[in-house]
C-alpha positions as CSV (number, residue, x, y, z in Angstrom):
1,M,5.6,26.5,103.5
2,Q,8.9,26.9,101.6
3,A,7.7,30.3,100.3
4,G,6.8,31.4,103.8
5,I,10.2,30.4,105.1
6,K,11.9,32.2,102.2
7,I,10.0,35.4,102.9
8,R,10.8,35.2,106.6
9,N,14.5,34.7,105.9
10,N,14.5,37.6,103.5
11,L,12.9,39.8,106.1
12,I,15.4,38.8,108.7
13,E,18.3,39.5,106.3
14,I,16.9,43.0,105.6
15,A,16.3,43.6,109.3
16,M,19.9,42.7,110.1
17,K,21.2,45.2,107.5
18,N,18.9,47.8,108.9
19,K,19.8,47.2,112.6
20,V,16.2,46.4,113.6
21,L,16.5,42.6,113.9
22,L,15.3,42.2,117.5
23,Q,12.4,44.5,116.9
24,L,11.3,42.3,113.9
25,L,11.7,39.1,115.8
26,R,9.5,40.4,118.6
27,I,6.9,41.8,116.2
28,L,6.7,38.5,114.3
29,N,6.9,36.5,117.6
30,I,9.6,34.3,116.2
31,N,10.9,32.1,119.0
32,D,14.0,30.3,117.7
33,Y,17.7,30.3,118.4
34,L,18.2,33.6,116.6
35,R,15.6,35.3,118.9
36,F,17.1,33.6,121.9
37,S,20.6,34.9,121.0
38,Q,19.4,38.4,120.4
39,E,17.4,38.6,123.6
40,K,20.4,37.3,125.5
41,A,22.7,39.9,123.9
42,F,20.2,42.6,124.7
43,S,20.0,41.5,128.3
44,S,23.8,41.4,128.5
45,M,24.0,44.9,127.1
46,L,21.5,46.2,129.7
47,Q,23.7,44.7,132.5
48,V,26.7,46.5,131.1
49,I,24.8,49.8,130.9
50,E,23.5,49.4,134.5
51,T,27.0,48.7,135.8
52,L,28.5,51.6,133.9
53,S,25.8,53.9,135.2
54,K,26.7,53.0,138.8
55,Y,30.5,53.0,138.4
56,L,30.7,56.2,136.4
57,K,28.3,58.3,138.5
58,D,31.0,60.8,139.3
59,C,32.3,61.1,135.8
60,E,31.2,63.6,133.1
61,Y,29.9,61.5,130.3
62,A,26.7,60.5,128.3
63,F,25.6,57.4,126.5
64,F,24.8,58.2,122.9
65,K,23.4,56.3,119.9
66,L,21.6,54.1,122.6
67,I,18.1,55.3,123.2
68,K,16.0,54.5,120.1
69,P,12.2,54.2,119.4
70,I,12.9,50.6,118.4
71,V,14.5,47.6,120.2
72,Y,17.9,46.6,118.9
73,V,21.3,45.2,120.0
74,P,24.1,47.6,119.2
75,A,27.5,46.3,118.3
76,D,29.1,48.2,121.1
77,V,28.2,50.7,123.9
78,D,29.2,54.2,123.0
79,L,30.1,56.8,125.7
80,L,30.8,60.5,125.1
81,V,33.3,61.6,127.7
82,S,34.6,64.9,128.9
83,I,38.3,65.4,128.0
84,H,38.9,66.0,131.7
85,H,37.5,62.6,132.7
86,V,38.8,60.3,130.0
87,K,41.6,58.7,132.1
88,K,39.4,58.4,135.2
89,T,36.6,56.8,133.2
90,M,39.0,54.4,131.4
91,K,40.5,53.3,134.7
92,L,37.1,52.7,136.3
93,I,36.1,50.6,133.3
94,E,39.4,48.6,133.4
95,R,38.6,47.8,137.0
96,L,35.5,46.0,135.7
97,G,37.8,43.6,133.8
98,Y,37.9,45.4,130.5
99,N,41.1,45.8,128.5
100,V,42.1,48.6,126.1
101,I,42.3,47.1,122.6
102,T,42.6,50.2,120.4
103,K,43.3,53.9,120.8
104,D,43.1,56.8,118.4
105,P,43.3,60.6,119.2
106,Y,39.6,60.8,120.1
107,C,38.4,57.2,120.9
108,V,39.5,54.4,123.3
109,T,38.0,51.0,122.7
110,L,37.8,48.5,125.6
111,S,36.6,44.9,125.6
112,K,35.7,42.1,127.9
113,G,34.6,38.9,126.2
114,H,31.9,39.9,123.7
115,S,31.3,43.3,125.4
116,I,32.8,46.3,123.7
117,I,32.8,49.9,125.0
118,D,33.9,52.9,123.0
119,L,34.9,56.1,124.8
120,Y,34.8,59.1,122.6
121,T,35.8,62.7,123.3
122,Y,34.8,63.6,119.8
123,P,32.8,61.3,117.5
124,S,35.3,60.5,114.7
125,L,36.4,58.4,111.8
126,G,40.1,57.5,111.4
127,G,41.0,60.2,113.9
128,V,39.0,62.9,112.1
129,A,36.5,64.5,114.4
130,F,33.2,65.1,112.5
131,I,31.3,66.6,115.5
132,D,32.3,68.5,118.7
133,G,31.6,65.9,121.4
134,Q,32.5,68.3,124.2
135,S,29.8,70.8,123.1
136,L,27.4,67.9,122.8
137,L,27.9,67.0,126.5
138,E,26.3,70.4,127.3
139,H,23.0,68.9,125.9
140,S,22.7,65.8,128.2
141,R,20.1,64.7,130.6
142,K,19.2,61.8,133.0
143,V,16.5,59.5,131.6
144,E,15.1,56.0,132.2
145,F,16.2,53.3,129.8
146,N,14.6,49.9,130.3
147,G,14.3,50.6,134.0
148,I,17.8,52.0,134.3
149,E,18.6,55.6,135.0
150,V,21.2,56.7,132.5
151,K,22.9,59.9,131.4
152,S,22.1,60.4,127.8
153,L,21.9,63.2,125.2
154,E,18.7,65.3,124.8
155,P,16.6,63.9,121.9
156,Y,17.3,66.9,119.7
157,A,21.0,66.4,120.2
158,E,20.8,62.7,119.7
159,A,19.2,63.4,116.3
160,V,22.2,65.5,115.3
161,V,24.6,62.7,116.3
162,V,22.7,60.0,114.6
163,A,22.5,62.0,111.3
164,A,26.1,62.9,111.4
165,H,27.2,59.4,112.2
166,A,25.1,57.9,109.4
167,I,26.2,60.4,106.7
168,Y,29.8,61.2,107.6
169,K,31.1,58.1,109.2
170,E,29.1,55.1,108.1
171,R,27.9,56.3,104.7
172,I,24.8,54.1,105.3
173,Y,21.3,55.2,106.3
174,T,19.3,52.4,107.9
175,L,15.8,51.9,109.1
176,N,17.1,52.2,112.6
177,D,18.3,55.7,111.8
178,Y,15.1,56.5,110.0
179,F,12.9,55.7,113.0
180,T,15.2,57.5,115.4
181,L,15.3,60.7,113.3
182,K,11.6,60.6,112.6
183,K,11.0,60.7,116.4
184,T,13.8,63.0,117.6
185,L,14.5,65.5,114.7
186,S,13.3,69.0,115.6
187,R,13.8,72.7,115.2
188,R,16.3,72.6,118.0
189,S,18.2,69.9,116.1
190,F,18.7,72.2,113.2
191,E,19.8,75.0,115.6
192,L,22.4,72.8,117.2
193,S,23.6,71.4,113.8
194,K,24.4,74.9,112.7
195,V,26.6,75.5,115.8
196,L,28.3,72.1,115.2
197,H,28.7,72.6,111.5
198,C,26.8,69.5,110.4
199,E,23.6,71.1,109.0
200,E,24.2,69.5,105.6
201,S,23.8,66.0,107.1
202,L,20.3,67.0,108.4
203,K,19.3,68.5,105.1
204,L,20.2,65.2,103.4
205,I,18.3,63.2,106.0
206,I,15.2,65.3,105.3
207,A,15.5,64.7,101.6
208,L,16.0,61.0,102.1
209,N,13.1,60.7,104.5
210,R,10.8,62.4,102.0
211,K,11.8,59.8,99.3
212,I,11.3,56.9,101.8
213,D,7.9,58.2,102.8
214,E,6.9,58.4,99.2
215,G,8.1,54.8,98.5
216,L,10.9,56.0,96.2
217,L,13.8,54.8,98.3
218,G,14.6,51.5,100.1
219,L,16.7,51.0,103.1
220,P,19.5,50.5,103.9
221,Y,20.7,53.3,101.6
222,K,24.4,53.6,100.8
223,I,25.4,57.2,100.3
224,P,27.0,57.5,96.9
225,I,30.7,58.2,97.1
226,A,30.6,61.3,95.0
227,L,27.9,62.8,97.3
228,W,29.8,61.8,100.4
229,F,33.0,63.5,99.1
230,K,30.9,66.6,98.4
231,L,29.5,66.6,101.9
232,M,32.9,66.0,103.5
233,T,34.5,68.8,101.4
234,Q,31.8,71.2,102.7
235,K,32.3,69.9,106.2
236,L,36.1,70.6,106.0
237,Y,35.3,74.1,104.7
238,D,32.8,74.9,107.4
239,D,34.2,73.1,110.4
240,K,37.6,74.1,111.9
241,L,37.6,71.1,114.2
242,T,37.2,68.6,111.2
243,K,39.8,70.5,109.2
244,T,42.5,70.6,111.9
245,T,42.1,66.9,112.6
246,L,42.3,65.8,109.0
247,I,46.1,65.0,109.4
248,N,45.1,62.1,111.6
249,L,43.3,60.5,108.7
250,I,46.5,60.4,106.7
251,K,48.3,58.8,109.6
252,T,45.6,56.2,109.9
253,L,45.7,55.3,106.2
254,F,49.4,54.6,106.5
255,N,48.9,52.4,109.5
256,Q,49.3,48.7,108.4
257,R,46.7,47.5,110.8
258,F,43.9,50.0,110.3
259,G,44.7,51.6,106.9
260,K,43.1,49.0,104.7
261,Q,40.0,48.7,106.9
262,L,39.5,52.5,106.9
263,L,40.0,52.8,103.1
264,A,37.5,50.0,102.5
265,K,35.0,51.8,104.8
266,L,35.5,55.1,103.0
267,I,35.2,53.9,99.4
268,G,33.6,50.5,99.7
269,E,30.2,50.1,98.0
270,S,29.0,47.0,99.9
271,Y,26.9,47.1,103.0
């Protein structure tokens, strides 16, 4: 009995790190407080998404990093917004009772209770844009998500964002990312990644997936700092957008509130 509980707890811990906890709890049919809290959080997220889809119908935006082949509860709801609709979108969300808690050049974060919404014009880290969000909006569609019609990115574009986010921003490749990219990565993803100057992130993903499939690599996988610096150096060389926004990183590092958090994220070796 004790051995079984220990195995279950280890699986739950690994699932949490890999952002697939609710999927695991459903597969194992675990019905305890953890399952209850995850299901409740998932339902609350769906309510937020449904409300946003109704309120923002006249705005140019798309949900991203939302539609996955597995069930999970994201830490926040991410929206990619046209630079011409940011203020309008922000005001509409504030009317729903949300308050702005942080702003950087390309992201506004709003919260209400435990609900957090991030509005991005360009997916970024510390004010450095690592992908052209405005170009990504040209690859959006309407699709059903858990019975809700939402504006989202095309699957091939979603793959580009997920790969870039995992490699450039998080430095962590999770099982959540793996399943998503296995399903959505395509020839069109590589074509788009060339245009958006993040082809190297997809090349690394292909190499990582090969090792994972062969049982040579476990997840989550932390991108080694030396490899990350190499990839970012190449990104700066290839991508004018990333290069011109680099100055924002320096400003963020000198910010007392966010500098230490960002530095820990950039060079930290823990998960």
